[in-house]
ROFIKE-564394 format. One line per 8 residues: for each residue x, y, z of C-alpha. Coordinates in Angstrom, 1 decimal. Layout:
<atoms>
X Y Z ~ ...
</atoms>
This chain:
<atoms>
12.8 -12.2 16.9 ~ 13.0 -13.9 14.0 ~ 12.2 -12.0 10.5 ~ 9.6 -15.1 10.1 ~ 8.1 -14.2 13.9 ~ 8.1 -10.1 12.8 ~ 6.1 -11.4 9.7 ~ 3.7 -13.2 12.0
3.0 -10.5 14.3 ~ 2.2 -8.5 11.7 ~ 0.0 -10.6 10.1 ~ -1.7 -10.7 13.7 ~ -1.6 -7.1 13.6 ~ -3.3 -6.4 11.1 ~ -5.6 -9.7 10.9 ~ -7.1 -9.0 14.6
-7.2 -5.7 13.9 ~ -11.1 -6.7 14.0 ~ -10.2 -9.9 15.3 ~ -11.9 -12.3 13.8 ~ -11.9 -14.1 11.2 ~ -14.3 -16.3 9.9 ~ -15.3 -18.2 6.8 ~ -18.0 -20.3 7.2
-19.5 -20.0 4.0 ~ -22.2 -17.5 2.1 ~ -24.2 -16.6 4.4 ~ -25.3 -13.4 5.2 ~ -27.7 -13.7 8.3 ~ -26.9 -14.4 11.8 ~ -28.1 -17.6 12.1 ~ -28.7 -17.0 15.8
-32.4 -16.9 16.7 ~ -32.0 -14.9 20.0 ~ -33.6 -11.4 19.7 ~ -31.8 -8.0 18.8 ~ -29.2 -6.4 21.2 ~ -29.1 -3.2 21.9 ~ -26.5 -1.3 19.6 ~ -24.3 -0.6 22.6
-24.7 -4.3 24.4 ~ -23.2 -5.8 20.1 ~ -20.6 -3.7 20.8 ~ -20.0 -4.8 24.6 ~ -20.1 -8.6 24.0 ~ -18.1 -8.1 20.7 ~ -15.3 -6.2 22.0 ~ -14.9 -8.8 24.6
-14.7 -12.0 22.1 ~ -12.4 -9.6 20.6 ~ -10.2 -9.9 23.5 ~ -10.5 -12.9 23.8 ~ -9.6 -13.8 20.2 ~ -6.5 -12.0 20.8 ~ -5.3 -13.9 23.9 ~ -6.0 -16.9 21.3
-4.1 -15.2 19.1 ~ -1.4 -14.6 21.0 ~ -0.8 -17.2 22.4 ~ -0.3 -19.0 18.6 ~ 2.3 -16.3 18.7 ~ 3.8 -17.3 21.3 ~ 4.6 -20.8 20.5 ~ 5.8 -20.0 17.4
8.6 -19.2 19.7 ~ 9.1 -22.7 21.2 ~ 8.8 -24.1 18.1 ~ 10.2 -21.8 14.8 ~ 8.6 -22.8 11.4 ~ 11.7 -22.6 9.2 ~ 11.0 -23.6 5.8 ~ 7.8 -21.8 3.9
5.9 -24.8 4.1 ~ 6.4 -24.9 8.3 ~ 5.5 -21.1 7.7 ~ 2.5 -21.6 5.9 ~ 0.9 -24.4 7.7 ~ 1.3 -21.5 10.6 ~ -0.5 -19.4 9.6 ~ -3.6 -21.9 8.3
-3.2 -24.3 11.6 ~ -2.8 -21.4 14.6 ~ -3.2 -17.8 13.3 ~ -6.4 -18.6 11.0 ~ -8.6 -20.7 13.9 ~ -8.2 -17.3 16.3 ~ -10.5 -15.4 13.5 ~ -11.9 -18.3 13.0
-13.4 -18.4 16.3 ~ -14.4 -14.6 16.6 ~ -16.4 -14.6 13.4 ~ -18.4 -17.8 14.7 ~ -19.0 -15.8 18.0 ~ -20.1 -12.7 16.5 ~ -22.3 -13.7 13.9 ~ -23.6 -15.8 16.6
-24.9 -12.2 18.3 ~ -28.1 -10.8 17.0 ~ -27.3 -7.9 15.6 ~ -29.4 -4.5 16.3 ~ -32.4 -4.3 13.8 ~ -30.9 -1.4 12.4 ~ -27.7 -2.6 12.0 ~ -28.1 -6.2 10.8
-25.9 -5.0 7.3 ~ -23.1 -2.9 8.6 ~ -22.7 -5.5 10.8 ~ -22.8 -8.3 7.9 ~ -20.6 -6.2 5.4 ~ -18.0 -6.9 8.1 ~ -18.7 -10.3 9.0 ~ -18.7 -11.2 5.3
-15.4 -9.1 4.4 ~ -13.6 -11.3 7.0 ~ -14.9 -14.4 5.6 ~ -13.7 -13.5 2.1 ~ -9.9 -12.7 3.6 ~ -10.0 -15.8 6.0 ~ -11.1 -17.8 2.5 ~ -8.5 -16.2 0.7
-5.4 -17.3 3.2 ~ -7.0 -20.7 3.5 ~ -6.6 -21.2 -0.5 ~ -3.0 -19.1 -0.7 ~ -1.4 -19.5 2.6 ~ 1.5 -18.0 1.5 ~ -0.4 -14.4 1.3 ~ -0.3 -14.3 5.3
3.9 -14.2 4.8 ~ 3.5 -11.8 2.1 ~ 4.4 -8.5 4.5 ~ 1.4 -6.7 2.9 ~ -1.3 -5.9 4.9 ~ -4.5 -8.1 5.5 ~ -7.8 -7.3 6.6 ~ -7.8 -4.2 5.6
-11.3 -4.0 4.7 ~ -12.7 -5.6 6.9 ~ -10.9 -4.2 9.8 ~ -11.8 -0.4 8.9 ~ -15.4 -1.5 8.3 ~ -15.4 -3.1 12.3 ~ -14.1 -0.3 13.5 ~ -16.2 2.2 12.2
-19.1 0.5 13.7 ~ -17.8 0.9 17.2 ~ -15.5 -3.0 17.1 ~ -12.3 -0.9 19.4 ~ -11.5 -3.8 21.4 ~ -10.2 -5.7 17.8 ~ -7.6 -3.5 16.9 ~ -4.6 -6.1 17.2
</atoms>
């Protein structure tokens, strides 16, 4: 495994701890029109979404072996084109779930934290190659809430 692949796996591990990442605007409210879910149902669905997101991210990392990125520009494009989309999709999916009424603030806190991290990586994808942990705050918030399947 090349050093870059190890870095990407580190990025994936850090980023996916809450799987997902998003970057869709500054909204602090869910756009779902469904009735609020119970916490147990939200966690059940959310953890399944995290598992699915991990599979998508894993496919992206495996594709790197077939077509390794050589230059920093190629590596940054990999982060933008292959690593971030599964996170964005996950945040979008989690946002579509109607969080339990009493937990909306907690759910929005980790979703907004993910959005902030995604936006930072979109602005500077080299951050994803630095070897420094990313998504630490949103991962911690999500795990504290109970999204344990998102720990990649």
